[in-house]
Every structure is written in structure tokens, then in C-alpha cells.
C-alpha positions in Angstrom: 158.8 194.0 4.6 156.9 197.1 3.6 158.4 200.4 2.8 158.6 203.1 5.4 156.4 206.1 4.5 158.2 209.4 4.1 155.8 211.0 6.6 157.2 208.6 9.3 160.8 209.8 8.9 162.6 212.6 10.5 166.1 213.5 9.2 168.7 215.2 11.3 171.7 217.3 10.3 174.3 217.6 12.9 175.5 221.2 12.2 176.7 222.1 15.7 180.2 221.7 17.0 183.1 223.9 18.0 184.9 223.3 14.7 188.3 223.3 16.4 190.0 221.7 13.4 188.2 224.1 11.1 189.3 227.3 12.7 186.1 227.8 14.6 184.1 228.5 11.5 180.5 227.2 11.5 181.0 224.4 9.0 177.4 224.1 8.0 177.3 227.6 6.7 180.5 227.4 4.7 179.6 227.8 1.0 180.3 225.3 -1.7 179.2 226.2 -5.2 177.4 229.4 -3.8 175.3 227.4 -1.4 176.0 226.6 2.3 176.8 223.0 3.1 173.6 222.7 5.1 171.6 223.6 2.0 173.1 220.7 0.1 172.3 218.3 2.9 168.8 219.6 3.3 168.1 219.3 -0.4 169.4 215.7 -0.4 167.3 214.7 2.6 164.0 216.4 1.6 162.7 213.7 -0.7 163.4 211.0 1.9 162.0 212.6 5.1 159.0 214.7 5.9 160.6 216.5 8.8 164.1 218.0 9.0 165.9 218.7 12.3 169.1 220.7 12.4 171.1 220.3 15.6 173.1 223.5 16.0 174.4 225.4 19.0 174.9 228.7 17.2 173.5 230.7 14.2 170.0 229.2 14.7 168.4 232.0 12.8 170.4 231.2 9.7 169.8 227.4 10.0 166.1 227.9 10.4 165.8 228.6 6.7 166.4 224.9 6.1 164.5 223.1 8.9 163.6 223.0 12.6 166.6 224.0 14.6 167.3 222.4 18.0 170.2 222.8 20.3 172.1 220.0 22.1 170.1 219.1 25.2 173.1 219.1 27.4 174.3 222.5 26.0 177.8 223.4 24.7 179.8 221.2 22.3 179.6 217.7 23.5 180.1 215.9 20.2 178.0 214.1 17.7 176.5 211.5 20.1 174.9 214.3 22.1 173.6 215.7 18.8 172.0 212.3 17.9 170.6 212.1 21.5 169.0 215.5 21.1 167.6 214.7 17.7 166.1 211.4 19.0 164.4 213.3 21.9 163.0 216.0 19.5 161.8 213.7 16.7 158.0 213.2 16.6 158.0 210.4 13.9 158.7 206.7 14.5 161.9 206.9 12.5 165.0 209.1 12.6 
């Protein structure tokens, strides 16, 4: 089996959600070591994927610094499976 080329891979970060158990705070923007959590995730994925999607239903302008932001296709906070469905629909590479 041959290796999958980095250019054929889109990575997705599920940054949306109502964060009910987190006091409603946008978890992806919470800082850890002076960087938001989304920045840590984006840095870890960058060497592995040519394209980065961030599924977020709020703070799109802040998330845009780390990748292409998309919202859940169904709108609202429908959970991680809806985020995955939205990322699959938005991906332009053969692999997600």
C-alpha cells in the first residue's frame, strides 16, 4: 500500500458546540500555555494535511486565523456527528 500524499488530506477540527458542561465558553478559544486550544490542534495537524477545516458555529472571525471555517450544515448545535457530516461535505480532497 502506498502512502497517502499530504495534498490529498483535509483535516477537520470540531470547534463548535454549545459547551453546556463548560459553562458556555467557546472551548476552542480557551488558552493553554498562552495559546488557544485550536492553535495547538492546528499546529499538530499542519504537517499531516494540506487543508484545515474548522467547524464552528460562532467566533468564525477568530477561528479563521487557523483554517477555513465552516458552520454545521444543519445549523445550531447538533453534536459532533453533524460537524463530521459538514466537514465531509466541505472537503475537496479524497481524504478527511
